[in-house]
PLY file of the C-alpha trace (Angstrom):
ply
format ascii 1.0
element vertex 708
property float x
property float y
property float z
element edge 707
property int vertex1
property int vertex2
end_header
156.24 208.88 1.57
153.21 210.94 -0.23
153.43 213.84 2.40
156.31 215.84 4.11
156.34 214.24 7.49
155.82 210.82 9.27
155.58 210.51 13.10
155.74 207.14 15.00
155.19 207.24 18.86
155.82 204.29 21.10
155.05 204.43 24.67
157.16 202.87 27.04
157.02 202.17 30.87
159.48 205.03 31.39
159.67 206.85 28.22
157.29 207.65 25.34
159.62 207.92 22.20
158.58 209.95 19.08
160.50 209.43 15.51
159.85 212.20 13.16
160.95 211.28 9.52
161.06 213.44 6.44
161.09 213.10 2.84
164.69 213.97 2.24
165.52 211.36 4.63
166.10 213.18 7.92
164.92 211.21 10.81
165.16 212.38 14.22
164.62 211.23 17.67
162.84 212.56 21.03
161.71 211.29 24.02
159.37 212.45 26.81
158.48 210.63 30.06
155.56 208.47 29.73
152.54 209.45 31.70
150.55 206.10 32.51
148.08 207.77 34.27
147.08 210.05 31.30
148.76 208.29 28.24
147.77 211.11 26.04
149.58 213.66 28.26
152.88 212.15 27.18
151.90 212.70 23.28
151.05 216.17 23.98
154.38 217.03 25.78
156.56 215.20 22.97
154.91 217.16 20.43
155.80 220.44 22.37
159.38 219.15 22.86
159.81 218.55 19.09
158.37 222.30 18.38
161.17 223.60 21.03
163.78 221.61 19.31
162.76 221.96 15.50
160.59 224.88 15.48
157.83 223.07 13.94
154.32 223.16 15.61
152.17 220.09 16.37
149.80 221.32 13.81
152.30 221.73 11.13
153.73 218.22 11.56
150.29 216.53 12.00
148.52 218.28 8.90
151.63 217.42 6.81
151.93 214.01 7.66
150.83 211.06 5.78
150.91 208.77 8.58
150.89 209.38 12.55
151.40 205.91 14.23
150.68 204.92 17.80
152.37 202.17 19.68
150.52 201.95 23.15
150.87 200.35 26.52
147.54 201.13 27.56
146.09 197.80 27.22
149.16 196.01 28.59
149.13 198.37 31.66
145.33 197.42 32.23
145.89 193.77 32.25
149.19 194.04 34.39
147.26 196.17 37.07
144.02 194.61 36.57
142.35 197.83 36.01
140.08 196.48 32.99
136.38 196.74 32.66
134.08 195.24 34.78
133.34 192.03 32.32
130.55 189.50 32.22
130.82 186.17 29.94
128.00 184.36 28.78
128.86 180.40 28.18
127.45 177.42 27.32
125.60 176.01 30.81
128.18 173.88 32.48
131.15 175.63 30.86
131.20 178.70 32.89
134.28 177.74 34.78
136.35 176.71 31.90
138.61 179.33 32.52
139.48 178.66 35.82
139.81 175.16 35.24
141.96 175.77 32.14
143.48 172.86 30.55
143.82 171.06 33.85
146.91 172.70 35.02
148.81 175.89 35.59
150.92 177.66 33.23
154.19 176.13 32.17
156.80 176.94 34.79
154.47 176.32 37.53
152.55 173.17 36.93
153.51 171.67 39.76
154.06 174.44 42.26
151.31 174.00 44.89
152.09 177.41 46.56
151.71 179.30 43.03
148.20 181.22 43.11
145.50 180.95 40.73
145.49 183.92 38.15
143.03 186.86 39.09
139.65 186.26 37.26
139.17 189.03 34.59
135.36 187.82 34.87
134.65 186.73 38.25
132.41 184.00 38.90
129.37 186.02 39.82
129.96 187.64 36.38
129.71 184.35 34.51
126.45 182.94 33.37
125.73 179.77 31.63
122.83 179.45 29.23
121.26 176.25 27.70
122.42 175.53 24.01
124.66 173.15 22.68
126.40 172.29 19.24
128.42 169.11 18.82
131.69 168.89 16.93
130.08 168.05 13.52
128.27 171.54 13.82
124.86 170.03 14.44
122.56 171.51 16.78
121.95 169.27 19.96
120.48 171.83 21.84
118.47 174.93 20.90
119.32 178.36 22.41
117.46 179.62 25.31
116.97 183.17 24.79
115.11 183.56 28.09
118.30 182.43 29.77
120.35 185.17 27.79
117.82 187.48 28.78
118.12 186.94 32.20
122.15 186.97 32.22
121.66 190.65 30.93
119.49 191.48 33.48
121.69 190.22 36.32
124.77 192.27 34.11
122.74 195.27 34.00
122.28 195.28 38.05
125.92 194.49 38.64
127.03 197.62 36.31
128.80 195.51 33.70
130.73 197.54 31.01
131.72 194.71 28.72
130.45 191.33 27.53
132.03 188.30 26.14
130.25 185.42 24.62
131.66 182.48 23.97
129.92 178.80 23.27
130.95 175.35 22.68
132.02 174.65 19.12
130.62 178.02 17.87
133.05 178.41 15.27
131.42 175.45 13.53
127.65 177.06 14.40
127.78 180.48 14.99
124.04 181.32 15.01
123.76 180.55 18.69
126.51 183.37 19.63
125.35 185.52 16.92
121.62 185.47 18.19
122.66 185.82 21.83
124.76 189.12 20.62
121.61 190.29 19.15
119.65 190.02 22.38
122.80 191.60 24.55
122.79 194.53 21.80
118.99 194.94 22.29
119.30 195.03 26.15
122.56 196.36 26.90
123.33 198.89 24.23
125.90 200.74 25.98
128.20 197.81 26.85
131.31 196.67 24.66
130.50 193.23 23.23
132.89 190.49 22.15
131.83 187.30 20.26
134.27 184.60 20.29
133.61 183.00 17.30
134.04 186.14 15.44
137.26 187.65 17.41
139.10 183.85 17.45
137.31 181.54 15.09
139.48 178.54 15.72
139.24 175.37 17.41
139.61 175.22 21.35
137.18 176.47 23.45
139.23 177.49 26.53
141.63 179.73 24.36
138.89 181.18 22.39
137.04 181.91 25.62
139.97 183.35 27.32
140.67 185.33 24.25
137.46 186.87 24.17
137.21 187.63 27.91
140.73 189.50 27.58
139.37 191.45 24.45
136.12 192.17 26.48
138.06 193.25 29.57
140.13 195.84 27.26
137.67 196.95 24.77
136.33 200.19 26.76
139.78 201.14 27.80
141.07 201.28 24.21
138.09 202.72 23.21
138.47 205.59 25.20
142.11 205.98 24.61
141.60 205.65 20.84
138.81 208.33 21.24
141.10 210.97 23.16
144.27 210.27 20.41
141.96 210.32 17.40
140.23 213.44 18.69
143.49 215.22 19.53
145.19 214.52 16.15
142.02 216.07 14.31
142.45 218.98 16.30
145.63 219.44 15.29
144.06 219.25 11.44
145.16 215.66 10.76
144.29 214.59 7.10
144.69 211.11 7.77
143.29 208.77 10.41
145.90 207.46 13.36
147.21 204.22 12.64
147.72 202.15 15.68
150.34 199.59 15.94
149.26 195.51 16.97
150.75 192.67 18.46
150.83 190.81 15.41
153.43 193.59 13.52
150.99 195.43 11.42
149.19 198.84 11.56
145.07 199.02 11.84
142.82 202.07 12.13
141.19 202.93 15.69
138.09 201.15 15.23
139.87 197.94 14.34
141.88 198.23 17.77
138.74 199.45 19.58
137.04 196.21 18.48
139.88 194.04 18.61
141.59 195.22 21.68
143.50 192.10 22.46
145.61 192.89 19.47
147.12 195.90 20.97
148.04 194.23 24.18
152.03 194.30 23.53
152.13 196.25 20.36
155.13 198.40 21.27
157.92 195.75 21.27
156.16 193.96 18.26
157.76 196.47 15.96
161.31 195.70 16.42
161.78 192.87 13.83
160.51 195.18 11.12
163.04 197.75 12.41
165.86 195.22 12.62
165.35 193.76 9.18
165.10 197.35 7.66
168.28 198.25 9.50
169.97 194.70 8.25
169.06 195.16 4.39
172.05 196.79 3.15
173.91 193.65 4.26
171.58 191.32 3.40
170.72 190.06 7.11
167.71 188.42 7.68
168.65 186.35 10.58
168.52 188.92 13.54
168.04 188.74 17.24
166.66 192.32 18.61
167.10 193.08 22.25
165.15 196.18 23.87
166.39 197.10 27.25
164.28 200.13 28.45
163.64 201.49 32.08
161.62 198.99 33.22
161.90 195.74 31.18
163.86 193.84 28.73
162.23 192.58 25.39
163.84 189.95 22.72
162.53 189.22 19.47
163.71 187.13 16.61
163.60 186.92 12.73
164.58 183.91 10.99
165.11 183.94 6.95
163.11 187.84 7.17
160.28 186.54 9.25
159.46 187.18 12.55
158.57 184.48 14.98
154.79 184.52 15.59
153.25 182.94 18.51
149.51 181.82 18.87
147.62 180.12 21.80
150.32 181.26 24.47
149.80 182.21 28.23
150.54 186.14 28.37
150.74 187.52 32.01
148.73 184.33 32.95
145.99 184.68 30.41
145.55 182.35 27.32
145.47 184.40 24.24
145.17 182.72 21.00
145.47 185.39 18.27
148.57 185.87 16.46
151.33 187.92 18.01
154.89 188.58 17.36
156.80 186.31 19.84
158.50 188.77 22.42
159.86 187.27 25.46
159.94 189.85 28.13
161.86 189.76 31.06
162.20 192.33 34.04
165.59 193.55 33.16
165.71 197.33 32.77
167.64 200.40 33.44
165.42 200.62 36.69
165.79 197.08 37.86
166.71 196.69 41.49
169.58 195.18 43.01
169.00 193.13 46.46
169.90 190.15 48.71
168.13 186.92 48.73
167.33 184.99 51.74
170.60 182.83 50.83
172.99 185.90 50.99
173.21 185.99 47.16
172.83 188.98 44.73
169.82 189.12 42.69
168.55 191.98 39.99
165.13 192.48 39.42
162.42 191.86 38.42
161.33 195.03 40.76
161.83 198.28 39.23
162.50 201.77 40.46
160.47 203.03 37.01
160.50 206.43 36.19
158.92 207.53 39.74
161.29 207.70 41.70
163.56 206.19 39.35
167.45 204.99 39.97
168.93 206.53 42.98
171.45 208.53 40.61
168.44 210.45 39.20
168.14 212.27 42.30
164.51 211.99 42.65
164.06 210.18 45.98
165.04 206.62 44.55
167.07 205.07 47.39
167.62 201.36 46.00
170.60 200.54 43.90
169.43 199.81 40.05
171.18 199.04 36.73
171.58 202.39 36.09
173.73 203.15 39.03
175.90 200.17 38.50
176.68 201.68 35.05
177.11 204.98 36.33
179.81 203.70 39.06
181.31 201.64 36.08
182.18 204.58 34.37
180.11 203.66 31.27
177.58 206.72 31.47
178.16 210.41 31.34
178.01 211.70 34.73
177.10 215.03 33.47
173.61 213.39 33.02
171.50 211.64 30.12
169.46 212.70 27.11
172.06 215.13 26.29
172.26 216.41 29.73
168.61 216.79 30.20
168.28 214.40 32.91
171.21 215.16 35.27
172.94 212.20 37.16
174.33 212.10 40.76
177.14 209.72 41.08
177.56 210.21 44.77
173.88 209.12 45.25
174.53 206.21 43.14
177.55 204.85 45.23
175.68 205.20 48.23
173.08 203.30 47.36
174.95 200.07 46.12
177.45 200.36 49.22
174.28 200.61 51.66
172.28 197.93 50.11
174.66 195.60 48.24
178.47 196.37 48.98
178.50 196.39 52.61
176.20 193.43 53.48
178.02 191.36 51.20
181.66 192.79 52.19
182.94 194.00 49.00
183.86 197.21 47.38
181.07 199.48 45.69
183.10 198.67 42.29
182.89 195.06 42.83
179.21 195.35 43.76
178.64 197.55 40.69
180.18 194.76 38.49
178.50 191.99 40.01
175.12 193.66 39.41
176.15 194.30 35.47
177.26 190.96 35.20
173.58 189.16 36.79
171.55 191.48 35.06
173.28 190.20 31.75
173.14 186.81 32.64
169.31 187.20 33.38
169.04 188.59 29.63
171.02 185.86 28.16
168.88 183.30 29.49
165.87 185.10 27.90
167.77 185.38 24.84
168.14 181.57 24.86
164.30 181.13 25.35
163.43 182.70 22.08
166.64 180.86 20.06
168.03 177.84 21.67
164.74 176.58 22.94
163.04 177.16 19.46
165.72 175.20 17.71
167.85 177.84 16.65
171.33 178.65 17.23
172.19 182.04 18.26
175.49 182.11 16.97
174.01 182.13 13.52
172.37 185.44 14.19
173.12 189.17 14.11
172.10 191.09 17.69
170.58 194.18 16.99
170.16 196.81 19.82
167.02 198.81 20.59
166.27 200.57 23.70
168.17 203.56 25.63
169.82 200.97 28.00
170.91 198.34 25.84
173.93 199.68 24.20
175.67 199.73 27.43
175.42 195.96 27.77
175.20 195.12 23.94
178.96 193.62 23.25
178.75 191.89 26.95
175.45 190.14 25.57
177.30 189.36 22.34
180.09 187.73 24.14
177.99 185.54 26.60
175.87 184.30 23.20
178.77 183.71 20.98
177.47 186.18 18.44
180.10 188.06 16.20
178.26 190.99 14.95
176.24 193.39 16.41
173.96 196.30 15.02
173.30 199.84 16.83
171.46 202.46 15.20
171.65 206.02 15.87
167.92 205.78 16.45
168.51 202.47 18.97
166.48 204.15 21.87
163.48 204.76 19.75
163.50 201.91 17.62
160.27 200.55 18.18
158.95 204.07 17.09
161.08 203.79 13.97
159.92 200.22 13.29
156.14 201.66 13.53
156.66 204.09 10.70
158.31 201.39 7.97
155.34 198.86 9.16
152.78 198.07 6.70
148.81 197.28 7.47
148.01 193.95 8.48
144.66 191.92 8.75
144.61 188.46 10.05
141.59 186.16 9.16
141.32 182.71 10.66
139.01 179.76 10.25
138.39 176.53 11.90
139.56 173.49 9.54
139.22 170.13 11.08
140.11 168.17 7.95
142.72 165.25 7.21
144.78 165.60 4.29
143.54 163.22 2.08
141.84 163.66 -1.24
140.30 166.00 -3.39
137.46 167.02 -1.23
139.81 167.85 1.37
141.84 170.14 -1.17
138.70 171.66 -2.22
137.63 172.79 1.32
140.98 174.24 2.07
141.28 176.09 -1.27
137.77 177.54 -0.53
138.53 178.52 2.92
141.83 180.36 1.99
140.01 181.97 -0.99
137.22 183.19 1.16
139.48 184.66 4.13
141.71 186.35 1.84
138.98 188.08 -0.07
137.71 189.68 3.28
141.44 190.83 3.37
141.24 192.28 0.35
138.14 194.34 0.93
139.68 195.51 4.20
142.88 196.93 2.39
140.90 198.28 -0.70
138.88 200.15 1.96
141.90 201.40 3.60
143.07 202.66 -0.02
145.68 200.06 -1.01
145.96 199.07 -4.82
146.08 195.43 -5.71
149.85 195.44 -6.67
150.53 196.59 -3.00
148.71 193.88 -1.35
150.77 190.42 -0.31
149.40 187.04 1.30
151.08 184.81 3.84
149.12 181.55 4.74
149.55 179.25 7.85
148.03 175.94 9.04
147.77 174.36 12.46
148.72 170.87 11.33
149.12 167.66 13.69
149.39 163.97 13.28
146.19 161.97 13.58
145.84 161.19 17.19
148.31 164.11 18.52
146.57 166.39 20.98
148.49 169.51 19.86
149.52 171.01 16.79
152.26 173.23 15.48
151.71 175.99 13.05
153.19 175.93 9.61
153.66 178.88 7.44
153.31 178.62 3.20
153.09 180.95 0.62
149.72 181.17 -1.19
149.18 178.46 -3.90
146.37 176.77 -5.36
145.60 173.79 -3.18
144.81 170.65 -5.53
144.69 167.24 -4.31
148.58 166.82 -5.40
149.35 169.83 -3.45
148.54 168.32 -0.49
151.72 166.36 -0.41
153.55 169.84 -0.66
151.61 170.59 2.57
152.53 167.47 4.41
156.03 168.06 3.41
156.16 171.52 5.10
154.47 170.00 8.22
156.90 167.12 8.50
159.83 169.62 8.06
158.52 172.05 10.87
157.49 169.17 13.04
161.23 167.87 12.90
162.58 171.48 13.50
160.48 172.00 16.74
160.83 168.35 18.18
163.86 166.53 16.44
161.72 163.90 14.57
158.84 163.56 12.08
156.65 160.57 10.77
156.25 160.96 7.28
154.21 157.52 7.06
151.72 159.03 9.32
148.39 160.52 8.79
148.42 164.46 8.95
145.14 166.65 9.76
144.65 170.45 9.67
142.72 171.90 12.74
142.96 175.84 11.94
143.92 177.95 8.74
144.53 181.55 8.84
145.83 184.20 6.11
147.79 187.17 6.99
146.92 189.70 4.17
149.32 193.05 4.21
149.07 196.39 2.31
152.74 197.44 1.84
153.23 201.10 2.96
155.79 203.33 1.11
159.02 203.61 3.29
160.69 206.86 4.07
164.20 207.62 2.61
167.24 206.16 4.54
169.34 208.34 6.58
172.40 209.27 4.81
175.54 210.28 6.85
178.38 212.22 5.29
182.02 210.62 4.98
183.93 211.06 8.59
187.37 212.17 8.71
188.39 209.85 11.44
187.25 208.97 14.73
189.92 211.15 16.33
188.09 214.23 15.62
185.10 212.87 17.89
187.23 212.10 20.88
186.24 213.87 23.79
188.49 212.67 26.19
188.69 209.70 28.74
186.91 208.32 31.33
187.78 205.62 34.49
185.67 202.46 33.50
185.73 198.93 34.79
185.40 196.10 32.41
186.20 193.23 34.90
185.39 191.44 38.18
188.59 192.85 39.62
186.88 196.34 39.93
189.97 198.02 38.94
189.38 201.17 36.65
191.31 201.94 33.15
191.28 205.22 31.33
188.97 204.78 28.47
188.33 207.11 25.62
184.85 208.59 25.17
183.70 209.45 21.72
180.91 212.06 20.94
178.57 210.32 18.34
177.35 213.46 16.73
180.86 214.15 15.59
181.32 210.68 13.82
180.85 210.17 10.07
180.35 207.40 7.58
183.46 204.91 7.78
184.89 206.10 10.98
186.35 203.27 13.12
186.57 203.17 17.07
188.25 200.27 18.81
187.23 198.91 21.97
187.87 199.41 24.60
185.58 203.05 24.35
182.58 204.68 24.92
180.36 206.29 22.04
178.31 208.83 23.59
174.84 209.44 21.51
172.31 211.90 22.55
169.84 209.12 24.00
171.91 205.94 24.32
175.70 205.32 25.39
177.48 202.43 23.55
180.03 200.69 25.43
182.29 198.75 22.99
184.21 196.23 24.97
187.97 195.16 24.95
188.23 193.07 21.61
185.53 194.68 19.62
185.41 197.30 16.67
182.64 199.53 15.79
182.25 201.19 12.38
179.74 204.12 11.43
177.75 203.01 8.27
176.45 205.89 5.81
173.02 204.75 7.00
173.39 205.53 10.48
174.07 202.18 11.90
176.88 201.26 13.97
178.26 197.83 13.00
180.28 196.19 15.96
182.51 193.28 15.02
184.81 190.88 17.07
188.57 191.99 16.52
189.33 188.91 15.35
186.68 188.96 12.42
187.36 192.76 12.01
191.25 191.83 11.32
190.33 188.92 8.99
187.82 190.78 6.88
190.43 193.89 6.74
193.03 191.34 5.21
190.89 190.03 2.66
189.99 193.26 1.37
193.30 194.05 1.15
194.02 191.03 -1.06
191.25 191.94 -3.34
192.48 195.29 -3.67
195.73 193.45 -4.55
194.25 191.36 -6.94
195.60 188.49 -5.11
0 1
1 2
2 3
3 4
4 5
5 6
6 7
7 8
8 9
9 10
10 11
11 12
12 13
13 14
14 15
15 16
16 17
17 18
18 19
19 20
20 21
21 22
22 23
23 24
24 25
25 26
26 27
27 28
28 29
29 30
30 31
31 32
32 33
33 34
34 35
35 36
36 37
37 38
38 39
39 40
40 41
41 42
42 43
43 44
44 45
45 46
46 47
47 48
48 49
49 50
50 51
51 52
52 53
53 54
54 55
55 56
56 57
57 58
58 59
59 60
60 61
61 62
62 63
63 64
64 65
65 66
66 67
67 68
68 69
69 70
70 71
71 72
72 73
73 74
74 75
75 76
76 77
77 78
78 79
79 80
80 81
81 82
82 83
83 84
84 85
85 86
86 87
87 88
88 89
89 90
90 91
91 92
92 93
93 94
94 95
95 96
96 97
97 98
98 99
99 100
100 101
101 102
102 103
103 104
104 105
105 106
106 107
107 108
108 109
109 110
110 111
111 112
112 113
113 114
114 115
115 116
116 117
117 118
118 119
119 120
120 121
121 122
122 123
123 124
124 125
125 126
126 127
127 128
128 129
129 130
130 131
131 132
132 133
133 134
134 135
135 136
136 137
137 138
138 139
139 140
140 141
141 142
142 143
143 144
144 145
145 146
146 147
147 148
148 149
149 150
150 151
151 152
152 153
153 154
154 155
155 156
156 157
157 158
158 159
159 160
160 161
161 162
162 163
163 164
164 165
165 166
166 167
167 168
168 169
169 170
170 171
171 172
172 173
173 174
174 175
175 176
176 177
177 178
178 179
179 180
180 181
181 182
182 183
183 184
184 185
185 186
186 187
187 188
188 189
189 190
190 191
191 192
192 193
193 194
194 195
195 196
196 197
197 198
198 199
199 200
200 201
201 202
202 203
203 204
204 205
205 206
206 207
207 208
208 209
209 210
210 211
211 212
212 213
213 214
214 215
215 216
216 217
217 218
218 219
219 220
220 221
221 222
222 223
223 224
224 225
225 226
226 227
227 228
228 229
229 230
230 231
231 232
232 233
233 234
234 235
235 236
236 237
237 238
238 239
239 240
240 241
241 242
242 243
243 244
244 245
245 246
246 247
247 248
248 249
249 250
250 251
251 252
252 253
253 254
254 255
255 256
256 257
257 258
258 259
259 260
260 261
261 262
262 263
263 264
264 265
265 266
266 267
267 268
268 269
269 270
270 271
271 272
272 273
273 274
274 275
275 276
276 277
277 278
278 279
279 280
280 281
281 282
282 283
283 284
284 285
285 286
286 287
287 288
288 289
289 290
290 291
291 292
292 293
293 294
294 295
295 296
296 297
297 298
298 299
299 300
300 301
301 302
302 303
303 304
304 305
305 306
306 307
307 308
308 309
309 310
310 311
311 312
312 313
313 314
314 315
315 316
316 317
317 318
318 319
319 320
320 321
321 322
322 323
323 324
324 325
325 326
326 327
327 328
328 329
329 330
330 331
331 332
332 333
333 334
334 335
335 336
336 337
337 338
338 339
339 340
340 341
341 342
342 343
343 344
344 345
345 346
346 347
347 348
348 349
349 350
350 351
351 352
352 353
353 354
354 355
355 356
356 357
357 358
358 359
359 360
360 361
361 362
362 363
363 364
364 365
365 366
366 367
367 368
368 369
369 370
370 371
371 372
372 373
373 374
374 375
375 376
376 377
377 378
378 379
379 380
380 381
381 382
382 383
383 384
384 385
385 386
386 387
387 388
388 389
389 390
390 391
391 392
392 393
393 394
394 395
395 396
396 397
397 398
398 399
399 400
400 401
401 402
402 403
403 404
404 405
405 406
406 407
407 408
408 409
409 410
410 411
411 412
412 413
413 414
414 415
415 416
416 417
417 418
418 419
419 420
420 421
421 422
422 423
423 424
424 425
425 426
426 427
427 428
428 429
429 430
430 431
431 432
432 433
433 434
434 435
435 436
436 437
437 438
438 439
439 440
440 441
441 442
442 443
443 444
444 445
445 446
446 447
447 448
448 449
449 450
450 451
451 452
452 453
453 454
454 455
455 456
456 457
457 458
458 459
459 460
460 461
461 462
462 463
463 464
464 465
465 466
466 467
467 468
468 469
469 470
470 471
471 472
472 473
473 474
474 475
475 476
476 477
477 478
478 479
479 480
480 481
481 482
482 483
483 484
484 485
485 486
486 487
487 488
488 489
489 490
490 491
491 492
492 493
493 494
494 495
495 496
496 497
497 498
498 499
499 500
500 501
501 502
502 503
503 504
504 505
505 506
506 507
507 508
508 509
509 510
510 511
511 512
512 513
513 514
514 515
515 516
516 517
517 518
518 519
519 520
520 521
521 522
522 523
523 524
524 525
525 526
526 527
527 528
528 529
529 530
530 531
531 532
532 533
533 534
534 535
535 536
536 537
537 538
538 539
539 540
540 541
541 542
542 543
543 544
544 545
545 546
546 547
547 548
548 549
549 550
550 551
551 552
552 553
553 554
554 555
555 556
556 557
557 558
558 559
559 560
560 561
561 562
562 563
563 564
564 565
565 566
566 567
567 568
568 569
569 570
570 571
571 572
572 573
573 574
574 575
575 576
576 577
577 578
578 579
579 580
580 581
581 582
582 583
583 584
584 585
585 586
586 587
587 588
588 589
589 590
590 591
591 592
592 593
593 594
594 595
595 596
596 597
597 598
598 599
599 600
600 601
601 602
602 603
603 604
604 605
605 606
606 607
607 608
608 609
609 610
610 611
611 612
612 613
613 614
614 615
615 616
616 617
617 618
618 619
619 620
620 621
621 622
622 623
623 624
624 625
625 626
626 627
627 628
628 629
629 630
630 631
631 632
632 633
633 634
634 635
635 636
636 637
637 638
638 639
639 640
640 641
641 642
642 643
643 644
644 645
645 646
646 647
647 648
648 649
649 650
650 651
651 652
652 653
653 654
654 655
655 656
656 657
657 658
658 659
659 660
660 661
661 662
662 663
663 664
664 665
665 666
666 667
667 668
668 669
669 670
670 671
671 672
672 673
673 674
674 675
675 676
676 677
677 678
678 679
679 680
680 681
681 682
682 683
683 684
684 685
685 686
686 687
687 688
688 689
689 690
690 691
691 692
692 693
693 694
694 695
695 696
696 697
697 698
698 699
699 700
700 701
701 702
702 703
703 704
704 705
705 706
706 707
């Protein structure tokens, strides 16, 4: 850190989290209620809260910060609620409906569901205009661009009040001149609209994916432009010396102008910072295989890192829209603290995906909510402090929680409130376990080989139950867990992804020369981007990837490689990497089959200096932090047992807590089930291990100490 402070802001569905780090290693977490109707209001409220608790004014913090980083859900919310800009599409004539035809079927999971409705079109049919032009697969022009038809489309868009325009032509990635000329005409006739050019935003082979990505970007661009302008203006008014950085769904930081132009990168930016935070937390123990789970008020997000790298997905359906750009793979489930319990038509209890959100919130918030939620269940089970959450600033009403569960679940099912609450807890856990399997088992990973990392304010109450169900034996819980994504932002790097189409068969010197030239050109662009951001050469790193397939296959898989000179001899190295990845994904490979490349990509990263680690004073024993006991329920019998409750603020480095127990931090509650042991590390991270493993480790340490 070059300045006194670094500020990270992560806007969630219920809370907006603030992480304030200083040069001495001090890191503090603050929470303010999110304000979806005016996201900047939550930032102002959060900075006011920081001032009340620290005495530091917003001006003092911002003017003395080397980085102010914002992860926002503005784009995500606009896509969920369909409140984006009025968007028009200019496409090759005859291909106006490619986004409705899609790939000939609905997205996975609903492919054969005749009752599943079609997705809402972000560019409706009357705002999709085809123009005469055609480029063929060799990159040659078959039909010249009809400029008069482009102008006619612009006149139509003007008459309809279109705010944003996407342009996507067939095979434009091999010959972008038609798209670029159409863009010139749009800028000439519609100077006030936001413009997205498909071959510039996503220069990859696959027309449907490129067109859909361009439309999503155009749909969000005016929203993000206004948001960025408001946030940048606010921070400038506070005396910011450096521009605000925005977190992207590819796991890197970018300036506001980049996010405004490439708004699709900001869609799921919040949870995308979790892998970076997880690796930082696990670094003292050399942990590189980590599954991070983040349960907030509305949703449950899962990310995975393998060998120190986050899973990255491309060409996926997100909220029913195909998006091609690289995104940190985040599996999202409607399973938050506000998830509502209900009884289905078969008389079975279900949890979510409906959520009480922050307004009215769970019944126990006493703000008008009447439906039973996960938070209500956790309160009835004794896990949550009945005096309130967030240090008592959010009081809880146990009677309202019990009444909601009794009325809507317990009485209809003919069971006790306690059994119903434990049923809610178990069902929401099972939902989360299934989601964890989707990012691990279904991608060829055994979750038992991973550490489970806790993020989000509601997760720690469920974390040992999740680990038990997954067979995971080690868990990490930071004192900053409830704001871990905001923390991940302040330790993240600046990142640019540059892509190019590369329909090349991996044979001969000419193929090698083409690939080498493509990579060099992409990386030169990335170096220029980072040099403009002030990064020295030694701070820049590169990761390459290729979309590859066997000749004759329809789909390709992405293969990551380190940068090296692509020579004819090195093509065998690329083939070997592809064979290995193909076998990892599909359990087989074909070493004697020809291999071809479809697309290439270079991720160019500028490393940002990290703040100093938190350092806690040694503890004097967990008994010093014991604050009494509380009746808690840990099994389906519904029987309660007196369980010790510890104040996390009074625990020091090296202190041990044996389950069953609860550790109350200001912004999260850690439930330690029977059979687990928690040890607080000096870095501010609780390391939870299964009691059997902990006993074995203690014995091994004793033998080493005795010289055995």
